[in-house]
C-alpha positions, 0 to 999 in steps of 0.5 A: 336263376339267370340262364348262364347260372342255369347252364353252369350248375347243370354242367357242374353236377354234371362234371361232378359225376364224371368225376367218379367215374373209374380210374386208371388205379381202378381197372388195373385193380379190377383186372387183376380180379380172379372171380366175379365175387372179387369184381363187386368186392372191388366196385363196393368197397372202393368205388361210387357203385357202393350205393347200388351195390351196398346188399348184394351179396357178392357170394351170391349175386349172378352175373346177369343179375349185376349187369343189370343193377349196373345198367339200371344205375346208368340209365337212373344218371342219366334219366336224372341229369335230363331232368334236371335240364329241364324242357331241352334235356327232358327232349332228348331224354327222349332220343336216349328212350328211343334208343334204349326201346331199339335194343330190348327190341333187337335182343327180343328178336335175336333170342328168338330166331335162335328159337330161345324167346322164353330166355328174353326175362333174364335180361329184360331191364324191368326199370325201364317198364316204366319209361317206354311205350313197347310192353316189355312184360309183354314182349317177354311171352311172345313166343313167335314173330307174330306176337311181337309184331302184336307187342308193337301194335300201337305204339311209334315203331308199329308203321317201321317194323310192319314193314318188315312182316314176312307173310309166311310169319316167318324169320324178320331179316335183323340187320336191316330191322336194325338199321331201319329203326336207328336210321329213324332214331337219329332222324329224330334226334337230328330234328330235335337239334333243329328244333330246340337248340340253335347258334353256336349249341345247335353247332355244337351238337351238329358236330358232335353227332355228324363226327360219331355218325362218321365213324359210325359210317366207316366201320359198318362199311369197314365190317361189311366188306371186309367179313361179309363180303357185301357189294357196295349197292348192298353196303350202302343200304346200311350206312346213316344218312347224316354225316360230313362224308361225301358221296364221293367219298361214301362211294370210294370206301364202299367200292374198296378192295381191301381194309386198307382201301377203306381207310385210305378213301377218308385220308385229307376228311376231317375222318381219315384225321381223327382215325390217325390220331386214335391208339386202337388194336383192331378196327373194330375199336374205332368205334367206340374209341373215337366215340369216347374221345369226342365226348370225352372232350367234350366234357372237359371243354364243352360249355353247353350243358346239352352238350355235356349232358349227352357227351357224359351219356355216352362216356359212361355207357363206356364205363359200364362196357368196360366193366360188362367186359371184365366181368365176361372176361373174369368168368371165363378166364380170359388173360388179363393182358388180352383184357386189358386191350378191349378195356377203352379209357 
């Protein structure tokens, strides 16, 4: 098969999957559900999730189990697309795997910091175990920081996490470790872009991820300034190295005295113009709304399979997040109108 035919086949497969996503009508119906059982019944009978929910008893399924089933479908879809794109897709699959590994480590540490490490086993994605170099089963048995570090010994994360190990064996700075792990992950991603893409495809990938990095850094500055009152020097320690924002703009953002000042700092930039076009209820939504908008456009208009595939990953992750938010909201009786403002479509 010629490269152009192969590319078209990949894009067609991805867009066919994308076409099955939940519609605005589906979300309206889900938001009208009065119980988690009703959510499951609707997904089972009216959406493409029927394939994984067919054997699930909606009256008995636990919320955590339901979320795990949906997450497994999400991961399997991503991984099948990556494998379908032999070569390049498999290299970028490593980025997705590394991102999920970091999520698991941080989730465990968060539970450990609240003296609840034994709860990790209930959220551990067992389906992910065959794809990861991190021994999740051993992680679920860890009960202190020393055993956490022991699990990671010999993995690609050992050297990074070791730098955050306390001599006393007590608490780890989770935000600092998380930032460093993701910084390492994005460095690997950009390295893959440099090594395994070229020409217009490379330019498209860099454009997508530079825009995503800009949005993520903006939201980080906003949260650290507005909610934690951190100093500019501290804020800069939590930012990622990639993106298009100039150092002068970053300095202005970090030195801003108010939320509006942070928005003013990016006026006239590509990021600023993008934010002005976004529809969000509160500033914390900018990251999700912005990334969703970028990647949704790519699915419709990009002619590069790897761009389309990675964009599909982000879009469908948002769908998963939407469903989880609805499940949580329904379970705790959140007003449907308020819940609707959280759902991003």
